[in-house]
Steps between C-alpha positions, in 0.01 A plus 500: 500500500647834389414811699433799275460870576355758264648850512244753376121468538399658170278356226741238361575359846159332505584292193815379672320434829240288321778306325671427832173398666427249223835326545521229772879539519500868593362723773442874493636600839494880477422813302711815531375848410575843643126568487386323817134507399576330167730246666247414769216464249715270284606295805138444603397398149789258448542387863861601553707730720570857397785746544547864403874474433715238334767547763252416779382197305855368469549541876203270559507261207741308282289427190615275219405759240356846452277616215571865422177679400623853560507795258768446236740768628526316836594159360876550516499600867290210620644229277844593632367500858356151450830385347685628807268288717549196271129496411405381151300743286223503243491862382212656310569643158641729376816402680597868558494843339860508374771272367731608783249405769439164331873429484535589869221257589644217293845556648354481852306185411812334358712585803237377746422176315123539541252377242365803312225516241315784331123444475469514122162330517434504123760224466252285698178629338271260307530572130844656527634171642363302204650745248843477664477119490414516129798724433740278698379183325545651153128513416516871417820498296679833459308805618448771238322739735338500844247750630409527868245737651386571856239774548271612779347796673729681744592250772486708816401336829556791737875498433698815429816347361396299191475802270773702665768532226781421748333238720282297265519651148151386404413261219850457356654379826195324643320355195748498211746304713276190479516481121861610473582219741294243310646602165850472650401152624365404158750661262828531690723799570373841395729704276321831438181678605304796368196647672222732392310627803316798639489621858165561664401721794709289740827581323543131413496325163169322551452390139805363323578307182847347494684320223765246599768323301669193641856383455375200302332732248143451620280807544203598715269787587348547845226733623414603854226739610332643807302738276188294430173654615261375767356157429785385275595147613854407599621357168807300401580399143786307342537434126790314345570451130757225447617265225295200619200661666312817578384525860254742661416510869256738662389552858240737639429531870307758696599848608834375636722197442383369836140478376526153348157356582351533150793516263486462124810324373590306186807367322482456121764314300514521120709260289526435126265237364291434811206660677583761766534358850296689759595435861348622824810484721439310823454764766691496827629770728840605358605646836450156654709340223767765548511443875514122454803545278667740745436252781660222294809720458518539878457127558768415243726789605540620142460835327195527270568375149169628364578855617882519501680795653675610182163532324368717783789737434447483122135594542562801724769619258247479218223676696734782604618530139137518384436789738814673371393442139162656572677806638753555221313340206794283398586132466689376807753217481491277810847478649 
């Protein structure tokens, strides 16, 4: 039985808490949040202890792992603190705001020897998993072009940091990172990026279209938006044109990604000479699958192969380059 703490009682923490609760080999032992009211409410709902500081929690507990659900700009500080206490970490995406902060985190993780994983949940999401398996088995062939889109209304849950240009950076850092990560996972190392985007009233680029070239010559376009109007469903789309197949996956939820009760999702596969294959991907909670995998890494004392550290760094380099490209209207080469 692994004892888990969650640091940060915001919206995404509930998905992680539910994943822990569903696993017989893990126990949620505490929530930590500087907002005592939020921490106490969470603790009552999920039947765990609560603390208002990480330092106080570490004085009382020695958990096996911590799940970091804090605002992005705080990830570096608390991942490093967990590493100093030899506590394994599952850290919410995006890993951090800057390449430097990400490198600092990964250095601390390496020195401490803890198991560290970034919660890139799309790598565990039904539909995306099947497409990756098709690519790895050669069923797609060579990819001519991929297109990924992720659009919703403004995702504000009482937070003040998400659309702060320095602390959260809006849709590019929060939403775009999912598809940049998945495309990195699918196509390999990113070579160049170019972004067309406009800032909205928040000062963030909350609707962006980015073109990516990969070192293997493959190309992709990704879209991220917080600019949809009221009632627009949270929508994800992935289209791939390749030498052996064309694949299209779509997913529509409710107002937010957490509203998954009545989703509309479908995977279509087109091949020469045969009827299109239409699949309704088997639905499961991707946060539960993600946590199961993280737990297996702890049990086997091995770093995550599905979400390797070097790819976490590649992705944050690409996202930061996309933000720079949007600012200066130029192609950026990833170094």
